[in-house]
C-alpha positions in Angstrom: -48.8 -72.3 5.3 -45.4 -73.9 4.5 -46.9 -75.5 1.4 -48.4 -72.3 0.3 -45.1 -70.5 0.6 -43.4 -73.2 -1.4 -46.0 -73.1 -4.1 -45.9 -69.3 -4.2 -42.1 -69.3 -4.5 -42.3 -71.9 -7.3 -45.0 -69.9 -9.1 -42.9 -66.7 -8.8 -39.9 -68.4 -10.3 -41.9 -69.8 -13.2 -43.2 -66.3 -13.9 -39.7 -64.9 -13.9 -38.3 -67.4 -16.3 -41.1 -68.4 -18.7 -43.2 -65.3 -18.4 -40.5 -62.8 -19.1 -39.4 -64.8 -22.1 -43.0 -64.8 -23.4 -43.4 -61.1 -22.9 -40.2 -59.8 -24.3 -38.0 -61.6 -26.9 -35.1 -60.0 -28.8 -37.3 -58.9 -31.7 -39.7 -57.1 -29.3 -36.8 -55.2 -27.7 -35.5 -54.2 -31.1 -38.9 -53.2 -32.4 -39.7 -51.0 -29.4 -37.2 -48.6 -30.8 -36.8 -49.6 -34.5 -35.3 -46.3 -35.6 -32.7 -46.2 -32.7 -34.3 -43.2 -31.1 -32.7 -41.9 -28.0 -34.7 -41.2 -24.8 -35.6 -37.6 -25.7 -36.7 -38.5 -29.2 -38.9 -41.2 -27.8 -40.6 -38.7 -25.5 -41.1 -36.3 -28.3 -42.7 -39.1 -30.4 -45.0 -40.0 -27.5 -46.1 -36.4 -27.1 -47.0 -36.3 -30.8 -49.1 -39.4 -30.5 -50.7 -38.1 -27.3 -51.8 -35.0 -29.0 -53.8 -37.1 -31.5 -55.8 -39.1 -29.0 -55.9 -37.2 -25.7 -58.9 -35.0 -26.3 -61.5 -34.0 -23.7 -64.5 -35.3 -25.6 -63.0 -38.8 -25.6 -63.2 -38.8 -21.8 -66.5 -37.0 -21.3 -68.3 -39.0 -24.1 -66.4 -42.3 -24.5 -68.7 -43.5 -27.3 -67.2 -40.7 -29.4 -63.9 -42.6 -29.1 -65.0 -46.2 -28.9 -68.2 -46.1 -30.9 -71.7 -47.3 -30.2 -72.3 -51.1 -30.1 -74.2 -52.6 -33.0 -75.6 -56.2 -33.5 -73.2 -57.9 -35.9 -74.1 -60.1 -38.8 -72.8 -63.4 -37.4 -72.0 -66.8 -38.8 -72.3 -69.7 -36.5 -70.6 -73.1 -36.7 -71.4 -76.0 -34.4 -68.4 -77.4 -32.5 -70.0 -80.0 -30.3 -73.0 -80.7 -28.0 -72.8 -80.5 -24.2 -74.4 -83.3 -22.3 -75.0 -83.8 -18.6 -77.9 -82.6 -16.4 -77.9 -79.2 -18.0 -77.2 -79.8 -21.8 -76.2 -77.2 -24.3 -74.2 -76.5 -27.4 -70.8 -75.1 -28.3 -70.7 -72.8 -31.3 -68.0 -70.7 -32.9 -69.2 -67.3 -33.9 -67.5 -65.0 -36.5 -68.5 -61.6 -37.8 -66.8 -58.7 -39.7 -65.2 -56.3 -37.3 -66.5 -52.9 -38.3 -63.5 -51.2 -36.8 -61.9 -48.2 -38.5 -58.7 -46.6 -37.1 -59.2 -43.1 -35.9 -55.7 -42.0 -37.0 -55.1 -41.8 -40.7 -51.4 -42.4 -40.5 -51.9 -45.9 -39.2 -55.0 -46.9 -41.2 -53.4 -48.7 -44.1 -51.0 -50.7 -42.1 -53.6 -51.6 -39.4 -56.3 -52.6 -41.9 -53.8 -54.5 -44.0 -53.9 -57.4 -41.6 -56.9 -59.1 -43.0 -57.1 -61.9 -40.4 -57.7 -59.2 -37.8 -60.7 -57.9 -39.6 -62.8 -60.9 -38.6 -63.9 -61.0 -34.9 -64.6 -64.4 -33.3 -65.8 -66.0 -30.1 -66.6 -69.5 -28.9 -70.0 -69.7 -27.3 -71.1 -72.2 -24.6 -74.9 -71.9 -24.7 -77.7 -73.5 -22.7 -80.8 -74.5 -24.6 -82.5 -71.4 -23.4 -80.7 -68.0 -23.0 -79.1 -67.3 -19.6 -77.0 -64.5 -18.2 -73.7 -64.5 -20.0 -70.1 -64.0 -18.9 -67.6 -63.0 -21.6 -64.1 -64.3 -21.0 -61.1 -62.3 -22.2 -57.7 -63.9 -22.5 -54.2 -62.7 -21.9 -51.3 -61.7 -24.0 -50.2 -64.2 -26.7 -53.2 -66.4 -25.8 -56.7 -66.8 -27.3 -56.6 -70.2 -29.0 -59.9 -71.8 -28.0 -58.2 -75.2 -27.2 -55.9 -73.5 -24.7 -58.5 -71.1 -23.2 -60.9 -74.1 -22.5 -58.1 -75.4 -20.2 -57.2 -72.1 -18.6 -60.7 -71.1 -17.6 -63.1 -73.3 -15.5 -65.7 -73.3 -18.2 -67.7 -76.4 -17.0 -67.9 -74.9 -13.5 -69.1 -71.5 -14.8 -71.6 -73.3 -17.1 -73.0 -75.3 -14.2 -73.6 -72.2 -12.3 -76.3 -71.4 -14.8 -74.3 -69.0 -17.0 -73.8 -69.0 -20.7 -70.1 -68.4 -21.6 -68.5 -66.6 -24.5 -64.7 -66.7 -25.1 -63.7 -63.7 -27.1 -60.5 -63.3 -29.1 -58.7 -60.0 -28.8 -57.3 -58.1 -31.9 -54.1 -59.6 -33.4 -54.3 -62.8 -31.3 -54.7 -66.5 -32.1 -56.8 -66.9 -35.3 -56.7 -63.1 -35.8 -52.9 -62.8 -36.1 -50.2 -63.9 -38.5 -48.4 -66.9 -37.1 -45.6 -66.1 -34.7 -46.4 -62.5 -34.3 -47.8 -60.3 -31.5 -48.8 -57.0 -32.9 -51.0 -55.8 -30.0 -50.1 -54.3 -27.6 -47.5 -52.8 -29.8 -44.3 -50.7 -29.4 -46.1 -48.3 -31.8 -48.5 -46.7 -29.3 -50.9 -45.8 -32.2 -51.3 -49.5 -32.8 -51.8 -50.1 -29.1 -54.5 -47.4 -28.8 -56.3 -48.5 -31.9 -56.1 -52.1 -30.8 -57.9 -51.3 -27.5 -60.5 -49.3 -29.5 -61.1 -52.3 -31.7 -61.2 -54.7 -28.7 -63.9 -52.7 -27.0 -65.9 -52.3 -30.2 -65.7 -56.1 -30.9 -66.6 -57.0 -27.3 -69.6 -54.7 -27.2 -70.8 -56.1 -30.5 -70.6 -59.6 -29.0 -72.5 -58.4 -26.0 -75.2 -56.9 -28.2 -75.5 -60.1 -30.1 -75.9 -62.1 -26.9 -78.5 -59.7 -25.6 -80.4 -59.9 -28.9 -80.4 -63.7 -28.5 -82.2 -63.2 -25.1 -79.5 -63.0 -22.5 -80.8 -61.2 -19.4 -77.4 -59.7 -18.7 -73.8 -59.7 -19.8 -70.7 -59.4 -17.6 -67.0 -59.9 -18.2 -64.0 -61.6 -16.7 -60.5 -61.2 -18.1 -57.0 -62.4 -17.3 -53.8 -60.3 -17.5 -54.2 -58.3 -20.7 -57.8 -59.4 -20.6 -58.0 -58.0 -17.1 -56.8 -54.6 -18.4 -59.4 -54.8 -21.1 -62.1 -55.8 -18.6 -61.3 -52.7 -16.5 -61.3 -50.5 -19.5 -64.7 -51.8 -20.6 -66.1 -51.2 -17.2 -65.2 -47.5 -17.4 -67.3 -46.8 -20.5 -70.3 -49.2 -20.4 -72.9 -48.9 -17.6 -74.8 -51.9 -19.1 -72.2 -54.4 -17.9 -73.7 -56.6 -15.2 -70.3 -57.2 -13.5 -66.6 -57.1 -14.2 -63.8 -59.3 -12.8 -60.2 -58.5 -13.7 -58.0 -61.4 -12.8 -54.2 -61.0 -12.4 -54.7 -57.8 -14.3 -52.3 -55.5 -15.9 -53.1 -52.0 -14.7 -50.3 -50.1 -16.5 -48.6 -51.0 -19.7 -45.9 -48.4 -18.8 -45.2 -50.4 -15.6 -44.7 -53.6 -17.6 -42.5 -51.8 -20.1 -40.3 -50.6 -17.3 -40.3 -54.0 -15.5 -39.0 -55.9 -18.6 -36.4 -53.3 -19.5 -37.9 -51.6 -22.5 -37.0 -48.1 -21.2 -33.6 -46.7 -22.0 -31.2 -44.1 -20.7 -30.5 -42.8 -17.2 -32.9 -43.4 -14.3 -34.3 -39.9 -14.8 -34.7 -40.5 -18.6 -36.5 -43.8 -17.9 -38.8 -42.1 -15.4 -39.7 -39.5 -18.0 -40.4 -42.2 -20.7 -42.6 -44.0 -18.2 -44.6 -40.9 -17.5 -44.9 -40.2 -21.2 -46.2 -43.7 -21.9 -48.8 -43.4 -19.1 -50.0 -40.0 -20.5 -50.1 -41.3 -24.1 -52.2 -44.4 -23.2 -54.5 -42.6 -20.7 -57.3 -42.6 -23.2 -57.3 -46.4 -23.2 -56.3 -46.9 -19.6 -58.6 -48.7 -17.1 -57.4 -46.0 -14.6 -58.1 -43.1 -17.0 -61.9 -42.9 -16.2 -64.1 -43.7 -13.2 -66.1 -46.8 -13.2 -69.5 -47.0 -15.0 -70.8 -49.8 -12.9 -71.4 -49.9 -9.1 -68.4 -51.1 -7.0 -70.5 -54.0 -5.6 -70.5 -55.5 -9.2 -66.8 -55.3 -9.4 -64.2 -57.8 -8.0 -60.5 -57.7 -8.6 -58.4 -60.9 -8.3 -54.6 -60.8 -7.8 -51.9 -63.4 -7.2 -49.5 -63.0 -4.3 -46.6 -64.6 -6.3 -47.3 -62.8 -9.6 -44.0 -61.6 -11.2 -45.5 -60.5 -14.5 -48.2 -58.2 -13.3 -47.4 -58.1 -9.6 -50.1 -57.7 -7.0 -49.7 -54.0 -7.0 -51.4 -53.9 -10.4 -54.5 -55.6 -8.9 -54.3 -53.3 -5.8 -54.3 -50.2 -8.0 -57.2 -51.4 -10.0 -59.2 -52.3 -6.9 -58.5 -48.9 -5.4 -59.5 -47.1 -8.6 -62.8 -48.9 -8.8 -63.4 -48.8 -5.0 -63.8 -52.6 -5.4 -62.9 -55.6 -3.2 -59.6 -57.3 -3.9 -59.4 -61.1 -3.6 -55.9 -62.8 -3.6 -54.7 -66.3 -4.1 -51.2 -67.6 -3.3 -50.0 -68.7 -6.7 -48.5 -66.8 -9.6 -49.5 -65.3 -12.9 -49.0 -68.5 -14.9 -49.1 -71.2 -12.2 -52.3 -70.1 -10.5 -52.1 -72.2 -7.3 -55.1 -71.6 -5.0 -57.2 -69.7 -7.5 -60.2 -71.9 -6.7 -60.7 -69.8 -3.6 -60.8 -66.7 -5.8 -63.4 -68.2 -8.1 -65.5 -69.1 -5.1 -65.4 -65.4 -4.2 -66.5 -64.6 -7.8 -69.4 -67.1 -7.3 -70.5 -65.4 -4.1 -70.5 -62.0 -5.7 -72.6 -63.3 -8.6 -75.1 -64.8 -6.2 -75.2 -61.6 -4.1 -76.0 -59.4 -7.0 -78.6 -61.8 -8.4 -76.7 -63.0 -11.6 -76.9 -66.7 -10.5 -79.4 -68.4 -8.2 -78.6 -68.5 -4.5 -78.7 -72.3 -4.6 -75.5 -72.1 -6.7 -73.7 -70.0 -4.1 -72.1 -73.1 -2.5 -71.5 -75.0 -5.8 
């Protein structure tokens, strides 16, 4: 117990120093309010954006907002072979993202980023199709070399699953170097970015099902956990969903890192306005589309970037179990116990064979 407390404290401190610097740099603070708008003008602008996107049909019929999935025309490039007792192959998949912004005022700027118009994923495939888990990365991540170290891919593969690492819009190979355009201080970009993320992920799922996958589920970390929860509110075909150290509220993160201005009352009003504006792409904005027994939320006790309350709120919203480990957001000490809980859930719902339940 003493060692756990020491590790949790160390992980929390690392989150506070490194994580905050990663989330908010000087240019991000300036760009959140490029025109020098005061608190009231910010709220007025958010209300204008909300009026564009917060329409009843986007909640009652999510496909009217996120679109229907289609099987993309994909190009595959072999990366390497996988040896061992259960051999396979690693492939990089790319395909044109068919996304079109809903709001005309942002269309030219959004589509002007040509790198973002190509969706991509790294696939770890057995010789014959298996159930698939799509892994969704966090903010400022997504480079495959990094993601292969952040996720226990060999362990997941040995459980008998195929694995697909997706790249979110405006991240890694889809972004200009040194920039982070999504999520954006421009809430139109943020909303459109989540629309594109869901469209690209569903296209990837359709591709894998067309290849022969019996089911497709999703796990995501941090921003990827937010995206995982959002996807689970609109797609009943998902076999399972596991948000890990998830962000549940972008407004909460903006408040925590000092992006709201003015008096405490004005900051509270801005927070409320951001929540309302982003409700259409919030994982808390709709009920779950998959049964709670196919949902598991994982949080970290020492998390200082998306504190444990984010995971609790998401678990409560989805009526899902909450599994915790004693590390932090970045230094995830103890997360092996959480992944064992994921393995037990997958065995219980029949995604992996029972003999793998103790692997």
